[in-house]
Structures are given as C-alpha cells and as structure tokens.
C-alpha positions as CSV (number, residue, x, y, z in Angstrom):
1,X,93.8,121.9,117.5
2,X,94.7,125.3,116.1
3,X,97.1,125.3,113.2
4,X,99.7,128.0,113.3
5,X,100.2,129.9,110.1
6,X,103.3,129.0,108.1
7,X,105.6,132.0,108.0
8,X,106.2,133.4,104.6
9,X,110.0,133.4,103.8
10,X,112.0,136.4,102.8
11,X,113.2,136.5,99.2
12,X,116.7,135.5,100.2
13,X,115.3,132.2,101.5
14,X,113.2,131.8,98.3
15,X,116.4,132.4,96.2
16,X,118.4,129.9,98.2
17,X,115.7,127.2,97.8
18,X,114.8,127.8,94.2
19,X,118.4,128.2,92.9
20,X,119.6,125.1,94.8
21,X,117.0,123.1,93.0
22,X,117.7,124.8,89.6
23,X,121.5,124.2,89.7
24,X,121.2,120.7,91.0
25,X,119.5,119.7,87.7
26,X,121.8,121.6,85.4
27,X,125.0,121.0,83.5
28,X,128.1,123.1,84.5
29,X,127.7,125.8,81.8
30,X,124.0,126.1,82.6
31,X,124.8,126.4,86.3
32,X,127.1,129.3,85.5
33,X,124.3,131.0,83.6
34,X,121.7,130.3,86.3
35,X,124.0,131.8,89.0
36,X,124.6,134.8,86.8
37,X,120.9,135.4,86.6
38,X,120.6,135.2,90.4
39,X,123.4,137.7,90.8
40,X,121.9,140.0,88.2
41,X,118.5,139.8,89.7
42,X,119.8,140.5,93.2
43,X,121.6,143.6,92.0
44,X,118.5,144.7,90.1
45,X,116.4,144.4,93.3
46,X,119.0,146.3,95.3
47,X,119.2,149.1,92.7
48,X,115.6,149.2,91.5
49,X,113.4,147.3,93.9
50,X,112.5,150.2,96.1
51,X,110.3,151.6,93.4
52,X,107.6,148.9,93.9
53,X,107.5,149.2,97.7
54,X,105.1,151.0,100.0
55,X,106.4,153.8,102.2
56,X,106.6,151.6,105.2
57,X,108.5,148.9,103.3
58,X,110.9,151.5,102.0
59,X,111.6,152.5,105.6
60,X,112.4,148.9,106.5
61,X,114.6,148.5,103.4
62,X,116.6,151.7,104.2
63,X,117.2,150.6,107.8
64,X,118.6,147.2,106.5
65,X,120.7,149.0,103.9
66,X,122.4,151.0,106.7
67,X,123.8,147.7,108.0
68,X,124.6,146.0,104.7
69,X,123.3,147.4,101.4
70,X,124.1,144.3,99.3
71,X,121.1,141.9,99.4
72,X,119.0,144.2,101.7
73,X,116.0,143.9,99.5
74,X,116.1,140.1,99.4
75,X,116.7,139.9,103.2
76,X,113.7,142.1,104.1
77,X,111.0,141.7,101.4
78,X,108.8,138.8,100.5
79,X,107.8,136.6,97.5
80,X,104.9,138.9,96.4
81,X,107.3,141.9,96.3
82,X,109.7,139.8,94.2
83,X,106.9,138.9,91.8
84,X,105.9,142.6,91.4
85,X,109.6,143.4,90.7
86,X,109.9,140.7,88.1
87,X,107.6,142.7,85.8
88,X,110.2,145.5,85.7
89,X,113.1,143.1,85.5
90,X,111.6,141.7,82.3
91,X,112.0,145.1,80.6
92,X,114.5,144.7,77.7
93,X,117.0,147.2,79.3
94,X,117.7,144.6,82.0
95,X,118.1,141.7,79.6
96,X,121.5,140.1,79.1
97,X,123.1,141.2,75.8
98,X,124.1,137.7,74.7
99,X,121.1,135.8,73.2
100,X,121.9,132.5,74.9
101,X,122.4,134.2,78.2
102,X,119.2,136.2,77.7
103,X,117.3,133.0,76.9
104,X,118.6,131.4,80.1
105,X,117.6,134.6,82.0
106,X,114.0,134.3,80.7
107,X,113.9,130.5,81.6
108,X,115.1,131.2,85.1
109,X,112.7,134.1,85.7
110,X,109.8,132.1,84.3
111,X,110.8,129.1,86.4
112,X,111.2,131.2,89.5
113,X,107.7,132.7,89.1
114,X,106.1,129.3,88.5
115,X,108.0,127.8,91.4
116,X,106.8,130.5,93.8
117,X,103.3,130.0,92.6
118,X,103.4,126.2,92.9
119,X,104.8,126.5,96.5
120,X,101.9,128.7,97.6
121,X,104.2,131.7,98.2
122,X,101.9,134.0,96.2
123,X,98.7,133.4,98.0
124,X,97.8,137.1,98.0
125,X,97.6,136.9,94.2
126,X,95.0,135.2,92.1
127,X,95.6,133.8,88.6
128,X,93.8,136.7,87.1
129,X,95.5,139.5,89.2
130,X,96.8,142.3,87.0
131,X,100.4,141.7,88.0
132,X,100.1,138.0,87.2
133,X,98.8,138.7,83.8
134,X,101.4,141.5,83.3
135,X,104.3,139.1,84.2
136,X,102.9,136.4,81.9
137,X,102.6,138.9,79.1
138,X,106.1,140.3,79.7
139,X,107.6,136.8,79.6
140,X,105.7,136.0,76.3
141,X,106.8,139.3,74.8
142,X,110.4,138.8,75.9
143,X,110.5,135.2,74.5
144,X,109.0,136.4,71.2
145,X,111.5,139.2,71.0
146,X,114.3,136.9,71.6
147,X,113.1,134.5,68.9
148,X,112.8,137.4,66.5
149,X,116.3,138.5,67.2
150,X,117.6,134.9,66.8
151,X,115.9,134.7,63.4
152,X,117.2,138.1,62.3
153,X,120.7,137.0,63.4
154,X,120.4,133.8,61.4
155,X,119.4,135.9,58.4
156,X,122.4,138.2,58.8
157,X,120.2,141.1,60.0
158,X,120.8,143.2,63.2
159,X,118.4,142.8,66.1
160,X,115.5,145.1,66.3
161,X,115.7,148.0,68.8
162,X,114.2,147.1,72.1
163,X,110.7,148.3,72.8
164,X,110.6,150.1,76.1
165,X,107.2,150.0,77.7
C-alpha cells in the first residue's frame, strides 16, 4: 500500500496549533504576553516577510494580499519560510521594549522553533543547516543581551545600545 505524503500546513495552521498549546498551559498574564507575541510576529511577517521569499513565492503573496493583506504571509507560506523569517525577527529592533515582555517573546520564539522541529515541519532543514545554526545563535545572543540588560538595570545602569547585525 502506498502512503500518501502528509501535506505541510501553512503558517496560519502552525500558529493556531502551537499557540493553542502554549496558552493552554499558561497563567492569564502569560497568555496575554504569548498572544501579544503572536500578533507582533504576524505583523512582522506581513511587513517584512517578503524579503526572505523567492520571486515565485512573492507573486503568490502579492496575489493573496490583494484579497486581504492582514495575515497573507501566514496563509500562503510554510513552516520553513517562518523559520527563515525568525532569524530576522530576532534582531533587537523587533524586540519588545519591556524586559519581561522581551523575555516572553524569546521564550515563545524558541518554543515555536523547537515545536516545529519536533513535529517534523522542518524536514527540509538539517540540524547543521546554516539557518538552524543562525537561529540558535540569534536566540542565544538575544537571551544573553536580555540578561545583561537585566543586570545593568539591577545595578542602576542604562541598557547597552542594541547591536544590529
């Protein structure tokens, strides 16, 4: 018997599934932060996601945007596209200003990346793919930067200026 391939879901489905699980385990204030990250990430994808797409993917995205621009990226693109976009999203200029919100943002992004990996949604990527290593490094750098800012705040010092890659 021939097995049919399992279709890869669009990002919107990935978001619905991941965030449903994430909020089901969280306290009310944490739920608010998790949903804020989702909203922020969706806006980022709509505004900046096109930069990581191929020409043919950009054409698909533009066609979808003619019907409804909000959420077009998530409705038309796939988990590997999201993973590539996460690297840019981890840039400090997209980080929440509040340290607690920023820490939640990094937890959600790290959890989302790990969840997609564990669900087999990133089969095109290997654990030593450049983008996988880049996202891991960006997460580590962001966490370290956040910890440094927390320590500087505790000591009464202003945060360091963000390093833009």
